[in-house]
C-alpha positions in Angstrom: 26.8 1.4 1.8 24.1 -0.2 0.2 23.1 2.6 -0.9 26.1 4.0 -2.5 26.3 -0.3 -4.3 22.8 0.1 -5.5 23.6 3.4 -7.3 26.6 2.1 -8.6 24.5 -1.0 -10.1 22.3 1.7 -11.5 25.0 3.7 -13.1 26.6 1.0 -14.7 23.2 0.8 -16.5 24.1 3.9 -17.9 27.6 2.8 -19.2 25.2 1.4 -22.1 24.7 4.9 -22.6 28.1 5.8 -22.6 29.3 2.8 -24.5 29.7 5.3 -27.7 31.9 7.9 -26.3 34.1 4.9 -24.6 34.5 3.3 -27.6 35.2 6.0 -29.9 37.8 7.1 -27.0 39.2 3.4 -27.3 39.3 3.3 -30.7 42.4 5.7 -31.1 43.5 6.1 -27.6 46.1 8.4 -28.4 44.4 10.9 -28.8 41.5 11.1 -26.5 38.9 13.5 -26.4 39.8 16.1 -23.3 36.7 18.5 -24.0 34.1 16.8 -21.4 34.9 15.5 -17.8 32.6 12.6 -16.8 30.7 14.5 -13.4 28.3 12.1 -11.1 26.4 14.3 -8.8 24.7 12.4 -5.1 21.3 14.1 -3.8 22.3 13.2 -0.3 20.2 14.0 3.0 22.2 14.6 6.8 20.7 12.7 9.3 19.5 14.4 12.7 23.1 15.8 14.2 25.1 15.7 11.5 27.1 19.3 10.5 28.5 20.4 7.4 31.8 19.8 9.0 31.9 16.1 9.7 30.4 16.0 5.8 33.3 17.7 4.5 35.4 15.3 6.7 33.7 11.9 5.2 34.2 13.8 1.5 37.9 14.1 2.4 38.2 10.1 3.6 36.6 9.2 0.4 38.3 11.5 -1.7 41.3 9.9 -0.2 39.5 6.2 -0.6 38.6 6.7 -4.4 42.3 8.7 -5.0 43.8 5.0 -4.3 41.5 3.1 -6.8 42.8 2.8 -10.1 41.0 5.0 -12.3 40.7 7.7 -9.1 44.1 9.4 -9.5 43.0 12.1 -10.9 39.3 12.6 -9.5 38.2 15.5 -7.8 35.3 15.9 -5.4 32.9 18.6 -4.3 30.5 19.6 -1.7 27.4 21.8 -2.8 25.6 23.1 0.5 22.5 25.5 -0.8 23.2 29.2 -0.1 20.1 31.1 -1.5 17.4 27.8 -3.3 13.8 28.4 -3.7 13.3 24.5 -3.0 15.6 21.5 -2.0 12.9 19.4 -1.3 14.7 16.4 0.8 18.1 17.5 -0.5 20.6 19.2 1.8 23.5 19.1 0.3 25.0 17.6 -3.3 28.0 15.4 -3.5 30.2 15.4 -7.0 32.4 13.6 -8.3 34.4 14.4 -11.3 36.2 12.0 -13.2 38.8 13.2 -16.4 36.4 10.5 -18.6 34.3 7.7 -19.0 37.4 5.5 -19.3 38.9 6.5 -16.3 35.1 6.5 -14.2 34.4 3.0 -15.6 38.5 1.7 -13.8 36.8 3.7 -10.6 32.8 1.6 -10.9 34.6 -1.7 -11.4 37.1 -1.1 -8.4 34.5 -0.6 -6.6 34.0 -3.5 -5.0 32.7 -4.8 -1.4 36.2 -4.9 0.2 38.1 -1.9 -1.7 39.1 1.3 -0.5 35.3 3.1 -1.3 34.0 0.7 0.0 35.3 1.4 3.4 34.7 4.7 3.0 31.0 4.6 2.4 30.9 2.6 5.8 31.6 6.3 7.3 28.3 7.7 6.3 26.1 5.3 8.1 24.0 7.3 10.3 25.5 10.7 9.2 24.0 11.0 5.1 21.5 9.5 2.8 22.7 10.1 -0.7 19.4 7.5 -2.6 19.9 10.0 -5.8 22.3 9.9 -8.2 23.4 11.5 -11.9 26.0 11.2 -14.1 26.6 14.0 -16.8 29.2 14.5 -19.5 30.1 18.3 -19.0 31.5 20.3 -22.0 34.3 22.1 -20.7 33.1 25.6 -23.0 36.5 27.8 -23.9 36.4 31.9 -24.7 37.8 32.7 -28.3 
């Protein structure tokens, strides 16, 4: 849980970078920008004895907790296991959270307290996986003409 909380605290600092986007959406909430979504990606390692099936089961429970949390109703979660890569270093898989906007992501972050469903789901990861690093991306959707 400490790792996830630490990552979330680092991401709070990233919100400063996202503030102009969030402010623009807040200025006119009637017409939010839906041309992008927020994507948070964690680089994770499986502890000895942990299987991909266990990782997927933990991710399912974590998504259920996210969906119960303000801002998480429309969240999506994926687990990316490498199939063919040149070098993954210490990364066994990526955990990818998609939120429809910075507003939703921010609500989710704000609601992630020590006694929240997300924190309780994080406890399931202890001794199974370690996700020390994460990245926050703004993914722009491209439409074909």
